[in-house]
Steps between C-alpha positions, in 0.01 A plus 500: 500500500694177569402163364646306794503526873833643624534359861272222618476430864399132525356460851329212693506296816763221487422204269212692333632454152728791436798282386276280293356815325861609427574151359186501284575842360849378418354231281311745267633675197591870537189571276268322732639678806472840329151449344335308773668631816656832403854379599819556331791253538524461876790572741449328833561623856416300802562548874483126588868433419582758766264347740670166450840654552377667825402154628842365392685786673300422813577132487863558475511762771313263741752228408771732608325566832390850398160676487321402180428861410219432260352187645520316834397169330422361156139465608432851643415831341756789459632641825492863384188593303689791343674246285193501276624841413861363473369279222342790319821705518682206340235488216555874455873450461437221256263722294768773489750245381266412212457860403874566511589168340724439801644153565703502829810302503627507867805299617271317738132439432427425864663818616303687236169347626562564867590859417183538303292355797658760741440792262135397429443458874641835579261665242188358674609585857621155593846445661771375265593150597837413351733799511573425873548130473838383634745445223531121535123454521452708181769307318331173590158633405633627160672170423187300577283723286731575205378243254129581547565863491693466180200305348270791611724751349552303175117465454450873584753613244373260236159665528634843413418573127683744284190714469171530684298677216200298400542260785291432802661477841325237719554542869370208711436509875258369772391711795234459772427500865385269785203275474193702601664835496292813463541740206690709422807300592751705707839581349726317428258230410301456181499642158429854593829541682712307245359700210569831672867394534544436130706757324363786296640341191279190561182664642483754210481215251341203684180311468385207711387149403361332816446125494207449726460192720377456854744461785374154551561409136846664527590275796371194317698564186810595707502141649435350160788667329764462765812300407726492805799406278462830302454778750639769280271424203257756383244226412554250771603692822277451798400767764488374865149482651573747772606743230189434292285583797703774651627690184246385234179411691334793313603780265370843436471510118111488499494776764735720293290450192174579686637806667649669199306803372565398139357177362744220408783663680697479825572841665839528648650799690888504481747782560235773498339377180191301405516220249209315351625163383274328242398154628362180341391201702541146363259281676671168591281405774408199304837381394598579143876496534638175661508310178778738375742322742504194280683460183344698221428176304258409779300823485129442409343727245197580721735598789712732269184661369355565849834651623539712179139630517529590868836677452377685191191635689728625795760652277230667281358679816843587610598637160187713476563647851863563398409678173696245297426514129263214411551290194 
């Protein structure tokens, strides 16, 4: 029986506190993480950097007078809902690179990224967007995106450890549906679809920590955290209000928990198999995480204790459902 969680899916609506939870966990000792939260040294995967690059691709294509592919405007939701699956396929590839200790070294990071977008889109049934671009347009697009793509690739490769044994892979993502939508959310919206698109290698080892806030609180905190001068930041990026209402006006995690036929799990059908993913819900409806944005020297003892206690309760429930060996 393992002492630590193997793969942790860190899910929540935007601005709910996922990134603050990651930052808090990074402030603890390995012993605290293992004993209180059943986590080994963490390896981080996140689909937000790909969302940011999708927006950058769309901006540059529109500047060149072309269709934006992913977004028609910086303020609107995705054009093609299947791109929620595109993001999952990119995470599947990143997880495989972790397992294989692969650190890609292409001649052009932007060409590498555009190729990945096309391959991932094809896997989910969306049309590849870049292989048919006219040569001059593609060259200008690659030139405009090369530096940012190189940064993404550098960060990705830097996060690949020499071994995964004893570590916990944390995969962060947000999913949802339109404000007022009925459950279950139709594919490709919501967590049910995205979970079913995860690879066997992930699903067979995964547990879920869900950071629970209301959609109204998610919208409030999204406005509060937004720094327009840092749109690619994990901690400070803002989500346009049309996207908050159209893509994240609700989510289906509570529905998935309630409908599972095993307690403290989410039941997912994928590729002819049924998976029961252990789930723990960290209640952040009364904000316990925003203080983590400040310099650590400014953290108040009572805030730290409240966050630690809430996380320990959620992780404890999750670990019991996952059959993790308790200390």
